[in-house]
C-alpha positions in Angstrom: 63.9 51.4 63.8 62.4 52.0 59.5 60.4 49.7 59.1 59.5 47.6 55.8 55.5 46.9 56.4 54.5 43.8 54.2 51.4 43.7 51.9 48.9 40.8 51.5 48.3 39.7 47.8 45.1 39.7 45.7 45.6 39.3 41.9 48.5 41.6 41.1 46.1 42.9 38.3 43.6 44.6 40.6 46.3 45.9 42.9 48.5 47.6 40.5 44.9 49.0 38.9 44.4 50.4 42.3 47.7 52.2 42.4 47.1 53.6 38.9 43.3 54.7 39.9 45.1 56.2 43.1 47.8 58.0 41.9 45.3 59.2 39.0 42.8 61.0 41.2 44.7 61.8 44.3 45.9 64.5 42.1 42.9 66.6 42.4 42.6 65.7 46.1 46.2 67.2 47.1 45.0 70.8 48.0 43.0 69.7 50.6 44.9 66.3 52.3 46.0 66.1 55.0 49.2 64.5 56.1 48.6 60.8 57.0 49.6 59.5 61.0 53.3 59.4 60.4 53.4 56.6 63.1 50.8 54.3 62.4 51.6 51.0 62.8 50.0 47.9 62.4 52.0 45.5 60.9 52.9 41.9 62.6 54.5 39.8 59.9 58.8 39.7 59.7 58.6 41.3 56.8 54.9 42.3 55.3 51.3 41.7 56.3 48.8 43.9 55.2 46.5 46.4 58.2 42.8 44.8 58.2 41.4 48.6 56.5 43.6 48.2 54.1 42.6 44.6 53.9 39.1 45.9 53.9 39.7 47.8 51.1 41.8 45.7 48.6 38.4 43.3 48.5 36.5 45.9 47.5 38.8 46.1 43.7 37.1 45.6 40.7 38.9 47.0 38.1 41.5 45.2 36.0 44.7 46.8 34.3 43.7 49.2 31.5 47.0 50.3 30.3 48.9 47.1 30.0 52.4 47.8 28.5 54.8 44.6 27.5 57.2 44.6 30.6 60.6 46.3 29.0 64.6 44.6 29.5 65.5 45.7 32.6 68.3 45.8 30.7 67.2 48.8 28.4 69.0 51.2 29.4 72.6 49.5 29.5 71.7 49.1 25.7 70.2 52.8 25.5 71.3 56.4 25.6 73.6 57.9 29.1 71.1 58.7 32.0 70.5 62.6 30.9 69.3 61.4 27.2 66.1 60.2 25.9 64.8 57.4 25.7 62.9 56.3 22.8 58.7 55.8 22.4 59.4 52.0 22.3 61.5 52.0 25.5 58.2 52.8 27.8 58.7 56.6 28.6 55.6 59.1 28.8 56.4 62.1 30.1 52.8 63.2 31.7 54.2 64.2 34.9 52.2 66.5 37.6 50.2 63.1 39.4 50.5 63.5 42.9 50.0 58.8 43.5 47.9 58.2 46.9 48.8 55.0 46.3 46.6 52.2 49.0 46.8 48.7 47.5 48.6 46.9 49.6 51.2 44.4 48.0 53.5 41.9 48.9 55.8 38.5 49.5 55.2 37.4 52.6 58.4 36.5 53.2 60.0 35.2 56.5 63.4 35.3 58.6 64.2 31.5 57.4 64.3 32.8 54.1 67.0 34.8 54.7 69.1 32.5 57.0 72.3 32.6 54.3 72.0 36.1 54.2 75.5 37.7 54.3 74.8 41.3 53.4 75.9 43.7 56.3 75.5 47.2 56.3 77.8 50.5 57.0 79.1 51.0 61.0 78.3 54.3 60.4 75.0 55.8 59.0 75.0 58.4 56.3 72.1 58.8 55.3 68.7 57.1 56.2 65.1 58.0 55.7 61.7 56.9 56.0 59.8 59.6 54.7 57.8 59.5 57.9 58.8 63.5 57.9 57.0 64.3 55.1 52.8 64.7 54.1 51.4 63.2 51.5 51.6 65.4 47.7 54.5 66.8 48.9 58.2 66.8 47.2 60.3 65.0 50.5 61.9 67.0 53.1 65.6 65.8 52.4 66.5 64.9 48.8 66.9 67.4 46.3 64.8 67.4 42.1 67.8 67.0 39.9 65.3 66.4 37.4 61.4 65.3 36.7 59.4 65.0 39.4 58.4 62.8 41.9 55.8 62.7 45.4 55.6 61.4 48.9 52.7 59.5 49.5 51.4 55.9 51.2 51.2 52.4 49.3 49.2 50.9 52.6 50.2 52.2 55.9 54.3 53.4 54.5 55.0 56.1 53.0 56.7 55.8 49.8 58.8 58.3 46.6 56.9 57.8 44.0 59.0 59.1 40.5 56.4 60.1 38.1 58.0 61.9 35.3 61.3 62.1 34.1 63.6 60.2 31.7 65.7 60.6 33.4 64.0 61.7 36.8 67.1 61.3 39.6 66.9 62.5 43.5 69.7 62.9 46.1 69.7 62.9 49.3 70.6 66.2 51.0 73.9 66.2 53.0 76.1 67.9 54.5 78.3 68.0 51.4 76.8 68.0 47.8 79.7 65.7 46.4 82.2 63.6 47.5 80.7 61.9 50.1 81.2 58.9 49.3 83.7 57.3 51.5 86.0 54.2 48.9 83.7 51.5 51.5 79.5 52.0 51.6 76.3 50.1 51.5 73.1 51.2 49.8 69.6 49.8 50.5 66.9 50.4 50.2 63.0 48.4 49.4 61.6 49.1 45.9 58.0 48.2 44.2 58.1 46.3 41.2 55.4 47.3 39.7 53.9 45.9 36.0 56.1 47.7 33.2 57.5 49.9 34.6 60.7 50.2 34.3 62.6 49.6 37.3 65.1 51.9 39.2 68.3 52.5 39.0 71.5 54.1 41.5 72.9 56.4 39.2 76.6 57.6 40.3 78.8 60.2 39.6 83.1 59.2 40.1 85.4 62.0 41.6 86.2 62.4 37.9 82.4 63.9 36.9 82.0 60.2 34.7 78.3 58.8 35.2 77.6 54.9 36.2 74.6 53.7 37.0 72.8 50.3 39.0 69.6 49.3 37.7 68.0 46.5 40.0 65.3 43.8 38.4 64.2 40.9 36.9 68.6 41.3 35.8 71.3 43.6 38.3 72.9 45.7 35.4 75.2 48.0 35.5 76.5 50.7 33.1 78.7 52.9 31.9 81.2 51.0 34.3 85.5 50.2 32.1 83.1 46.8 32.2 79.9 45.7 32.2 77.6 43.0 34.0 74.2 41.8 34.7 73.2 39.0 37.0 69.3 37.3 36.8 67.7 37.7 40.3 67.5 33.7 40.7 63.7 33.4 42.4 60.0 33.3 40.7 60.3 35.9 38.6 57.1 34.8 36.5 54.8 34.3 39.1 56.1 36.3 42.0 58.4 39.4 41.4 55.6 41.4 39.9 53.6 43.5 41.6 55.6 43.5 44.9 58.2 45.1 47.1 61.6 43.9 46.9 64.5 44.5 49.1 67.7 46.1 46.9 71.4 45.8 48.7 74.4 46.1 47.2 78.4 46.9 49.2 81.0 49.0 47.5 84.4 47.7 49.5 87.8 49.2 47.3 86.4 48.4 44.3 84.8 45.4 44.4 80.7 45.6 44.4 78.5 43.5 45.7 74.6 43.5 44.9 72.0 42.1 46.8 67.6 41.4 45.9 65.9 39.9 48.6 67.4 36.9 50.0 69.6 36.4 47.0 73.3 38.2 46.4 72.8 38.3 42.3 75.9 40.1 41.3 79.8 40.4 42.0 82.1 42.3 40.8 85.7 41.5 41.9 87.0 44.4 40.2 85.0 47.0 39.0 88.5 49.4 38.1 88.5 52.7 38.1 85.0 53.1 39.7 85.4 56.1 42.5 82.5 57.5 43.4 81.6 61.3 43.9 77.3 60.7 44.9 74.4 59.1 44.5 71.1 59.6 42.9 68.0 57.2 43.0 66.3 58.0 39.4 65.5 56.3 36.3 62.5 55.9 33.6 59.0 57.2 35.2 56.0 58.5 34.8 52.0 58.3 36.1 51.2 55.8 34.7 54.3 53.9 35.8 55.8 54.9 38.5 59.1 54.3 40.2 58.5 53.5 43.6 60.9 52.9 46.8 60.8 53.5 50.4 63.3 52.4 53.7 66.2 54.3 52.1 69.6 53.3 53.7 73.3 55.0 52.5 76.3 53.6 55.4 79.9 54.0 55.5 81.8 50.7 55.7 80.2 47.7 55.4 80.4 43.8 55.6 82.5 43.8 58.0 84.8 40.6 58.2 84.8 38.9 61.9 84.6 35.8 60.3 86.8 33.0 61.6 88.6 35.9 63.7 90.2 35.7 67.0 87.4 38.7 69.1 89.0 41.3 71.1 87.4 44.3 71.2 84.6 45.4 73.4 81.9 45.9 71.5 80.4 45.6 68.0 77.5 48.4 67.1 75.6 47.3 64.2 72.9 49.4 62.9 71.5 46.5 60.3 68.9 44.2 62.8 65.4 45.9 62.1 62.7 45.9 63.8 59.4 46.4 62.7 57.8 50.2 63.4 57.7 50.5 67.0 57.4 46.8 67.2 59.6 44.0 68.6 59.4 42.2 65.4 62.9 41.3 63.6 63.2 41.7 59.6 64.7 38.9 57.6 67.3 41.7 56.2 68.7 41.2 60.2 70.1 38.1 58.8 73.6 39.2 57.4 73.8 41.0 60.8 72.9 38.7 63.0 74.6 35.2 61.2 77.7 37.5 61.7 77.2 37.7 65.1 76.3 34.1 65.1 79.4 33.1 63.5 81.9 35.6 66.2 80.1 33.2 69.5 80.8 29.7 67.4 84.5 31.0 67.0 85.2 32.2 70.3 83.1 30.0 72.1 84.5 31.8 75.7 83.1 35.7 74.9 79.7 37.1 76.7 77.6 39.4 75.2 75.0 41.9 76.6 73.0 42.6 74.3 71.9 46.6 74.4 68.7 47.8 72.8 68.9 51.7 71.6 66.2 54.1 70.1 66.6 57.2 68.8 64.6 60.0 70.8 61.1 60.5 68.9 58.5 59.5 71.3 57.8 58.7 75.3 60.9 58.0 77.0 59.3 55.3 79.0 57.8 53.6 75.8 61.0 54.0 73.6 62.3 52.1 77.0 60.5 49.1 77.3 60.5 48.4 73.6 64.0 49.0 73.2 64.3 45.8 76.3 61.9 44.0 74.1 64.0 44.6 70.7 66.9 43.7 72.7 65.1 40.7 73.8 63.8 40.0 70.7 67.6 39.7 69.7 69.0 37.0 72.1 65.9 34.6 71.0 66.6 34.8 67.6 70.2 34.0 68.4 69.0 31.4 70.8 67.2 29.4 68.0 70.3 29.8 65.5 72.1 27.5 68.1 73.7 29.7 70.8 73.7 28.5 74.4 71.0 31.0 75.9 73.8 31.0 79.3 76.3 33.7 77.1 73.7 35.7 76.2 72.1 39.0 78.7 70.0 41.7 77.3 69.8 45.4 78.6 66.8 48.2 77.1 68.3 51.6 77.3 65.9 53.2 75.0 67.0 56.3 74.1 68.9 57.8 77.5 73.0 56.5 75.9 72.3 58.9 72.2 76.2 58.0 70.0 74.5 61.2 67.6 72.6 64.2 67.6 69.0 63.2 67.4 67.7 66.1 66.4 69.2 65.8 63.1 68.0 62.8 59.8 71.3 60.5 60.7 72.0 60.8 64.1 68.8 59.2 64.5 69.3 56.5 62.5 72.7 56.1 64.3 71.5 56.8 68.0 68.7 53.6 66.5 71.4 50.6 66.6 71.5 46.9 68.4 75.2 46.9 70.5 76.9 43.8 71.6 78.7 44.1 74.7 81.1 41.9 75.8 81.3 40.4 79.7 84.4 38.5 79.0 
């Protein structure tokens, strides 16, 4: 399972300064840099904690943010030119390319699973593309993405591999899929984490329709659409002034027919009941980025389907296959955004009091087979413990870990491994 690695905040200005300093300095180090340990996993919190080495490094930071820009209005792009056009200098764009970031400053939210108790986002049942950049070398462009304009590079913040979009107005990157166009189904979900760097623009999901029209959705303090038949915006309801910048945020969207829903962290920020003719063909990530204020994201997932509507229904299937219960890297710690799927399972069990489930944990074939078997059992046990804490009678739940022994897809491909990492709820009565 993918990991959301946490970070301890020691002053947002200092954290920002360290990130920018690392972005500039590492350009000189790229030629001799080596790939970081891709399997390093030192996180222990439910969402964001920092490892001890990064914490010691953070305490040494004494600088301040050298170039301070007013935080741009997140709807600026919606009020300006279409993606591909040039923003004005007043919009804060700089095309100063060439930097290779190596940000190591941790910073983030201590978001608990309790905060997500009412979360209802459920990702699609079939993963089309998923990338945590663990197969990529620091300072290089990620191998599973295409660069369509601007510049971008992979490097670390803390222990996590992240994608920095360092130059472009607009910078555009796209996941490498077998089909370059027309791969988006009528219903799909998108998830990723983005770093809210003070003074930077926010990332955009850039869509092209089946009739070659441009659409975009920008996330940030506001979630806003652009170039849809009708455009909408919604405001992030959390503490934007004190706890938004200098932190990681989880973004998620569901498109189900013509309905769109957008989430940031535990909040549902925007619902569009009918977006009109919005049949999407393909997706790019991007926006306005530069070396001093890059766009940064990680843990990207695109899936087919979404928002399984099992609430109040009599459950007759033999099992439910889920990809929405996520864990910290190489651990059995459930991540908070898993609560949407867990709430769905609780609803099924409450609506069907006679149903019992065996909770089956599955991994891909990466790493040691015996370790994966033990890990999958620990994760299945963790899911059972969480469901019991949510009011489900433990006698209705058993667990079993299968490791990588029961694949449902080809482990030689990125999307195949993503589909093999799953939790299944198998009906036992």
